[in-house]
C-alpha positions as CSV (number, residue, x, y, z in Angstrom):
1,X,131.6,135.2,35.0
2,X,131.5,132.9,38.2
3,X,129.5,133.8,41.3
4,X,129.5,131.7,44.2
5,X,126.4,132.4,46.3
6,X,127.7,132.5,49.9
7,X,124.9,134.1,51.8
8,X,122.5,131.2,52.2
9,X,122.3,128.6,54.8
10,X,120.5,125.8,52.7
11,X,119.3,125.0,49.2
12,X,116.1,127.0,49.5
13,X,118.1,130.0,50.6
14,X,120.6,129.4,47.9
15,X,118.0,129.5,45.4
16,X,116.3,132.5,46.8
17,X,119.3,134.6,46.9
18,X,120.7,133.3,43.7
19,X,117.5,133.9,41.5
20,X,116.9,137.3,43.1
21,X,120.5,138.3,42.2
22,X,120.4,136.9,38.6
23,X,117.1,138.8,38.1
24,X,118.5,142.0,39.4
25,X,121.6,141.9,37.3
26,X,119.6,141.2,34.2
27,X,121.4,137.8,33.3
28,X,119.3,135.6,31.1
29,X,121.3,132.3,31.5
30,X,123.0,130.7,34.7
31,X,124.6,127.5,35.5
32,X,124.1,125.8,38.8
33,X,126.8,123.6,40.0
34,X,126.5,120.9,42.7
35,X,127.3,117.4,43.7
36,X,125.5,114.5,42.1
37,X,123.8,113.5,45.3
38,X,122.4,117.0,45.7
39,X,121.3,117.6,42.0
40,X,117.5,116.3,42.1
41,X,116.5,118.5,45.1
42,X,118.7,121.5,43.7
43,X,117.2,121.2,40.4
44,X,113.7,121.2,41.7
45,X,114.0,124.0,44.2
46,X,115.9,126.3,41.7
47,X,113.0,125.4,39.1
48,X,110.3,126.2,41.7
49,X,112.0,129.4,42.7
50,X,112.6,130.7,39.4
51,X,108.9,130.0,38.5
52,X,107.7,132.1,41.5
53,X,109.9,135.0,40.3
54,X,108.9,134.7,36.6
55,X,105.4,134.7,37.6
56,X,105.8,137.8,39.9
57,X,108.2,139.8,37.6
58,X,108.3,138.3,34.3
59,X,111.2,137.5,32.1
60,X,112.5,134.1,31.9
61,X,115.9,133.0,33.1
62,X,117.4,129.8,31.6
63,X,118.8,127.7,34.3
64,X,121.2,124.8,33.4
65,X,122.5,122.4,36.0
66,X,125.8,120.5,36.2
67,X,126.4,117.8,38.6
68,X,130.0,117.1,39.6
69,X,131.1,113.8,41.0
70,X,130.7,113.0,44.7
71,X,134.5,112.7,45.5
72,X,135.7,112.5,49.0
73,X,132.7,110.7,50.5
74,X,132.8,107.1,51.5
75,X,130.1,104.8,50.3
76,X,128.4,104.8,53.5
77,X,128.6,108.6,53.8
78,X,127.2,108.8,50.2
79,X,124.2,106.4,51.0
80,X,123.3,108.6,54.2
81,X,123.4,111.9,52.1
82,X,121.4,110.3,49.2
83,X,118.8,109.2,51.7
84,X,118.6,112.6,53.4
85,X,118.4,114.2,50.0
86,X,115.5,112.0,48.9
87,X,113.5,112.5,52.2
88,X,114.1,116.3,51.9
89,X,112.7,116.3,48.4
90,X,109.7,114.6,49.5
91,X,109.1,116.8,52.4
92,X,109.7,119.9,50.0
93,X,107.1,118.7,47.5
94,X,104.5,117.8,50.1
95,X,104.9,120.7,52.7
96,X,106.2,123.6,50.8
97,X,105.3,123.6,47.2
98,X,101.6,123.4,47.7
99,X,101.4,126.4,49.8
100,X,104.3,128.6,48.7
101,X,103.5,129.8,45.0
102,X,104.1,133.5,45.1
103,X,106.5,136.2,46.4
104,X,104.2,137.0,49.4
105,X,103.8,133.4,50.7
106,X,107.6,132.9,49.8
107,X,108.6,135.9,52.0
108,X,106.3,134.7,54.7
109,X,107.6,131.2,54.5
110,X,111.3,132.0,54.5
111,X,111.2,134.8,57.1
112,X,108.6,133.5,59.8
113,X,108.7,129.6,59.3
114,X,111.9,128.4,57.9
115,X,114.3,127.4,60.6
116,X,117.3,129.0,58.9
117,X,115.8,132.3,58.1
118,X,113.0,133.0,60.4
119,X,113.1,136.0,62.8
120,X,115.0,135.3,65.9
121,X,116.6,131.9,64.5
122,X,120.0,133.2,64.4
123,X,119.7,135.0,67.7
124,X,118.5,131.6,69.3
125,X,121.3,129.5,67.6
126,X,123.9,132.1,68.7
127,X,122.5,132.2,72.4
128,X,122.5,128.5,72.5
129,X,126.2,128.2,71.6
130,X,127.3,131.3,73.9
131,X,128.7,131.2,77.5
132,X,125.9,130.8,80.0
133,X,126.1,134.2,81.2
134,X,125.8,135.5,77.6
135,X,122.9,133.3,76.8
136,X,120.8,135.1,79.7
137,X,121.2,138.5,77.7
138,X,119.6,137.1,74.4
């Protein structure tokens, strides 16, 4: 069975929605597939998210990972992506992991602080791209 998680806006959201669905479906093994340049951060975030769910609800899900080749990117683009991924992983380890370690702190982080999911973030984004008269209504 193949599931392409399509609700998230970033890797943390992808892990959150995927791990939650896997748990609810009762699946015991999953395979996460992503680009080689993205794999170190993806692996760390999915393992972190699965650990939070396991501590809260019990039941271990085995997560395997498959990196696919970074096809379609120039050497320069790939270097920029790798640099961004490395910096994002450091930020995740230093700012998120130390203070988000259970479901309550995860929900608080995602829905009140995280730029992609916090309340009002989508409305603000939509308003910023809307016609000037529409912007005034948000």
